[in-house]
C-alpha positions in Angstrom: 17.3 -17.8 27.2 16.5 -15.4 28.0 12.6 -14.3 28.8 11.3 -11.9 26.7 15.0 -12.5 24.2 12.8 -13.9 21.1 10.2 -11.1 21.2 13.6 -8.2 21.3 15.5 -10.0 18.9 12.0 -10.1 16.4 11.4 -6.2 17.7 15.4 -4.4 16.3 15.6 -7.2 13.3 12.1 -5.3 11.9 13.6 -2.1 13.5 16.2 -2.8 10.4 14.6 -3.5 7.6 14.2 -1.6 4.9 12.1 -1.1 1.3 13.7 -2.9 -1.1 13.4 -1.3 -3.9 12.9 2.5 -3.3 10.1 4.6 -4.0 10.2 5.2 -7.9 8.9 6.4 -10.9 7.1 2.8 -11.8 5.3 2.9 -8.2 1.8 4.1 -7.8 1.8 7.8 -6.6 -1.0 10.1 -4.2 0.3 13.4 -3.4 2.9 15.9 -3.7 5.6 13.1 -5.5 8.6 15.3 -4.1 7.5 15.1 -0.2 10.0 14.2 2.4 7.7 11.9 3.9 6.9 8.7 2.5 4.4 7.0 3.3 4.0 2.6 1.7 1.6 0.5 2.4 1.7 -3.5 1.3 -2.0 -4.8 0.5 -4.0 -6.6 0.5 -7.8 -6.3 -1.3 -9.8 -8.9 1.0 -8.1 -8.0 3.8 -10.2 -7.6 6.7 -7.1 -5.3 8.1 -6.4 -3.3 5.1 -10.2 -2.6 4.8 -9.2 -1.1 7.8 -6.6 0.9 7.1 -7.9 2.3 4.0 -9.8 5.7 6.1 -6.8 6.1 8.1 -5.0 6.5 5.4 -7.3 9.2 3.2 -7.4 10.9 7.1 -3.7 10.3 7.5 -3.5 12.2 3.8 -5.4 15.1 4.5 -4.1 15.9 7.4 -0.3 15.7 6.2 -1.1 17.1 2.6 1.8 17.7 0.9 4.1 17.2 3.5 3.0 13.2 2.4 3.9 11.1 -0.5 1.8 8.0 -0.1 2.9 4.8 -2.3 0.7 1.5 -2.7 2.1 -1.7 -3.8 0.1 -5.1 -4.0 0.3 -8.1 -1.7 -2.4 -10.5 -2.3 -2.5 -13.6 0.4 -3.7 -15.3 -2.0 -4.1 -18.7 0.5 -6.2 -17.0 2.8 -7.8 -14.3 0.4 -8.3 -16.1 -2.6 -10.1 -12.6 -4.2 -7.3 -10.6 -3.4 -4.7 -11.2 -7.2 -7.8 -11.1 -8.8 -8.4 -7.6 -7.2 -5.0 -6.0 -7.9 -4.5 -7.3 -11.6 -8.0 -5.0 -11.7 -6.4 -1.9 -10.7 -3.4 -2.3 -12.7 -5.9 -2.8 -15.2 -7.6 0.2 -14.2 -3.5 2.0 -13.7 -3.8 1.2 -17.9 -6.5 3.5 -18.3 -5.2 6.0 -16.2 -7.9 5.0 -12.6 -5.3 3.3 -10.5 -6.6 4.8 -7.6 -10.0 5.5 -8.5 -10.1 1.8 -8.7 -7.7 0.8 -5.4 -10.7 3.2 -3.2 -13.8 1.0 -5.0 -12.4 -2.0 -4.5 -11.5 -0.9 -0.8 -15.2 0.5 -0.2 -16.7 -2.6 -1.4 -13.9 -5.7 -0.3 -16.7 -8.0 0.8 -17.0 -8.8 -2.6 -15.0 -9.0 -5.3 -16.0 -11.4 -7.8 -14.9 -11.4 -11.3 -18.3 -9.3 -12.5 -18.4 -7.7 -9.5 -15.0 -6.2 -10.6 -15.8 -5.4 -14.0 -19.1 -3.1 -12.9 -16.8 -1.1 -10.6 -15.1 -0.7 -13.8 -17.7 0.2 -15.5 -18.8 3.0 -12.4 -15.7 4.6 -13.1 -16.2 4.7 -17.0 -13.6 2.2 -18.2 -12.9 0.8 -21.5 -14.8 -2.5 -20.7 -13.4 -4.5 -23.3 -9.9 -3.2 -22.6 -10.9 -4.0 -18.5 -11.5 -7.7 -19.3 -8.1 -7.8 -21.3 -6.0 -6.5 -18.9 -8.0 -9.0 -16.8 -5.8 -11.8 -18.4 -3.0 -10.2 -19.2 -0.1 -12.2 -17.9 2.6 -8.8 -17.8 -0.2 -7.2 -15.4 -0.2 -10.6 -13.3 3.4 -10.3 -13.6 3.6 -6.9 -12.0 1.5 -7.7 -8.8 3.5 -10.8 -8.1 6.5 -8.5 -8.4 5.3 -6.1 -6.2 5.0 -8.9 -3.5 8.6 -10.5 -3.9 9.9 -7.1 -3.2 7.4 -7.2 -0.1 8.6 -10.1 0.7 12.6 -8.9 0.4 11.6 -6.0 2.3 10.6 -7.9 5.4 6.7 -8.1 5.2 4.9 -10.5 7.1 1.3 -9.5 6.9 -0.9 -7.1 6.1 -1.1 -4.2 6.2 2.4 -3.8 6.2 3.8 0.1 6.7 7.2 1.4 6.1 7.7 5.8 6.4 10.6 6.5 4.8 12.1 3.3 3.7 12.3 2.2 7.2 10.0 -0.4 7.8 6.8 0.8 10.5 5.7 -2.2 13.3 3.5 0.6 15.0 0.3 0.4 15.2 -2.2 1.7 12.0 -5.1 3.5 13.9 -4.4 7.1 12.8 -3.4 8.2 16.7 -0.3 6.4 16.3 0.3 6.9 12.5 0.1 10.8 12.8 2.4 11.2 16.5 5.0 8.6 14.2 5.4 11.1 10.9 5.1 13.9 13.2 8.3 13.0 15.2 9.6 12.3 11.9 8.8 15.9 10.4 9.8 17.4 14.0 13.4 15.6 12.8 13.3 16.4 9.7 13.1 20.6 11.4 15.7 20.2 13.9 18.1 19.1 11.8 17.4 21.3 8.8 16.9 19.5 6.0 14.6 21.0 3.3 11.0 19.1 3.0 8.0 20.5 1.1 
């Protein structure tokens, strides 16, 4: 076999991996829902690389504003990050009270402390009904939502976190602000050149 063939094959294979299922109203969407650029992250709340990507995503959102919508899907790597799954369920429990993004943020800002008692404290800080939140942590339906996200990541070709998709295509570049920005700018330029309307 030719040297480097495996790496080239994997790269070409990844470039054709698409998001399954596509973004819908069932997703957690932040920003302009009609934006032409959709950035999807499959993330693990205990993953240090996801923790490093968290402020990068905030900066990207600030830079592209109404041209970008951000979607977060759960991909807890439970074997290596034992608190990732309960943290994901906690975010889904907060969503039941309309506070998904508040919990998402506070978890990433405190990702070294994700035990159940800490998650209860974060729920208190963002003014959740603690009784409802605690019930949510035990909810089979919310656990199934997390598992459904994880399975969709596997179908989409995610093999680590963070896993990014931009407009439905797997993104294999760097997760630093410069790399993501340049890729998104190229996408926007392509839309303009092809006279595809976007907000």
